[in-house]
C-alpha positions as CSV (number, residue, x, y, z in Angstrom):
1,M,106.4,74.4,117.0
2,D,103.1,72.8,117.9
3,L,99.7,74.1,116.8
4,L,98.9,75.9,120.1
5,D,102.3,77.7,119.9
6,Q,101.8,78.7,116.3
7,I,98.3,80.1,117.1
8,R,99.7,81.9,120.1
9,S,102.4,83.5,117.9
10,D,99.8,84.6,115.4
11,Y,97.9,86.3,118.1
12,E,101.0,88.1,119.3
13,H,101.8,89.4,115.7
14,F,98.2,89.9,114.6
15,P,97.4,91.0,111.9
16,K,100.9,90.7,110.5
17,D,102.7,87.5,109.6
18,Q,99.8,85.1,110.1
19,S,100.2,81.4,109.6
20,F,97.6,80.9,106.9
21,H,99.1,77.5,106.1
22,L,97.5,76.2,109.3
23,Y,94.1,76.6,107.7
24,A,92.4,74.1,105.4
25,D,91.7,75.6,101.9
26,D,87.9,75.5,102.5
27,V,88.0,76.7,106.2
28,Y,84.7,77.9,107.5
29,F,84.8,81.2,109.2
30,K,82.0,82.9,111.1
31,D,81.8,85.9,113.4
32,P,78.9,88.3,114.2
33,L,79.6,90.3,111.0
34,N,81.0,87.7,108.5
35,E,80.4,84.2,107.4
36,F,82.2,82.5,104.5
37,R,84.4,79.6,103.4
38,G,88.0,79.7,102.1
39,V,91.4,80.6,103.4
40,K,91.7,83.2,100.6
41,R,88.7,85.1,102.0
42,Y,90.1,84.8,105.5
43,Q,93.4,86.3,104.2
44,E,91.5,89.1,102.6
45,M,89.6,89.9,105.8
46,I,92.8,90.0,107.8
47,G,94.5,92.1,105.1
48,F,91.6,94.6,105.3
49,M,92.1,95.0,109.0
50,E,95.8,95.4,108.6
51,Q,95.3,98.1,105.9
52,W,92.5,100.1,107.4
53,F,92.7,99.7,111.2
54,Q,95.4,101.3,113.3
55,Q,97.2,99.9,116.3
56,V,95.6,96.5,116.0
57,N,96.2,94.3,119.0
58,L,94.9,90.8,119.6
59,D,95.5,90.1,123.3
60,L,95.3,86.3,124.0
61,H,93.9,85.5,127.5
62,D,93.6,81.7,127.2
63,I,94.2,79.0,124.6
64,R,93.6,75.3,125.1
65,Y,92.4,72.1,123.6
66,S,88.8,71.5,124.7
67,T,88.8,68.2,122.7
68,P,91.4,66.6,120.4
69,Q,89.5,68.2,117.5
70,R,88.9,71.7,119.0
71,I,91.0,74.5,120.3
72,D,89.3,77.3,122.4
73,T,90.8,80.7,122.7
74,R,89.7,83.8,124.8
75,W,90.9,87.2,123.6
76,T,90.4,90.9,123.3
77,L,90.7,92.5,119.9
78,S,91.5,96.3,120.0
79,W,92.2,98.9,117.4
80,V,91.9,102.5,116.5
81,A,89.2,103.0,113.9
82,P,89.9,104.9,110.7
83,A,87.6,107.8,111.5
84,P,88.8,111.4,111.7
85,W,88.4,111.5,115.5
86,K,90.4,108.2,115.9
87,P,88.2,106.3,118.4
88,A,89.8,103.4,120.3
89,M,87.7,100.3,120.0
90,S,87.7,96.8,121.5
91,I,85.9,93.5,121.3
92,P,86.3,90.9,124.0
93,G,85.4,87.4,122.8
94,R,86.4,83.8,122.2
95,S,87.1,81.5,119.3
96,E,86.4,77.8,118.6
97,L,88.8,76.3,116.1
98,G,87.9,73.0,114.6
99,I,90.8,70.7,113.7
100,N,90.8,67.9,111.2
101,D,92.8,64.6,111.4
102,E,95.6,66.2,109.4
103,G,96.0,69.0,112.0
104,K,94.5,71.7,109.8
105,I,92.0,74.3,111.1
106,V,88.7,73.6,109.3
107,S,86.5,76.0,111.2
108,H,87.1,79.3,113.0
109,I,84.0,80.6,114.8
110,D,84.3,83.8,116.8
111,Y,81.8,84.8,119.6
112,W,81.8,88.4,120.9
113,D,81.1,89.2,124.6
114,C,79.3,92.3,123.4
115,S,76.7,93.2,120.9
116,K,77.3,94.6,117.3
117,L,75.5,97.7,118.5
118,A,77.9,98.1,121.4
119,V,80.8,97.9,119.0
120,L,79.2,100.5,116.7
121,G,78.6,102.7,119.8
122,Q,82.3,102.8,120.5
123,L,82.8,104.8,117.3
124,F,80.9,107.6,118.9
125,G,82.0,107.1,122.5
126,L,78.7,105.6,123.6
127,D,79.9,102.2,124.8
128,S,83.2,100.6,125.8
129,G,82.3,97.2,124.3
130,K,82.7,95.6,127.7
131,P,80.0,93.3,129.1
132,A,77.7,94.7,131.8
133,G,79.4,94.7,135.1
134,G,82.8,94.3,133.5
């Protein structure tokens, strides 16, 4: 299975059964809420989501090499928040995965198509998390 197929499979099963062996030990991760280094920290973040969020789904819309050293993905992450009123939440976004010469992912940078405030608003039914006009 090539790298794109493995990543595609991870998205389909997210957050369960992730292929952490695809990541370099010192992988750099960044999204609008987190920034850190290390595959162990990445595993802990995914484990937190698996433990606390319900009905987690990572819908992959597109995946491709933009250069030999970078894979771009477009996705929508959705889940039910662990609040008593069980709000459904979603974040549309994209990822840039940097690849080293050994074929390991050395950076994983997520960009959201909505603001952190819009995501927080979904907890209270104030915002769908979708971009304006979308």
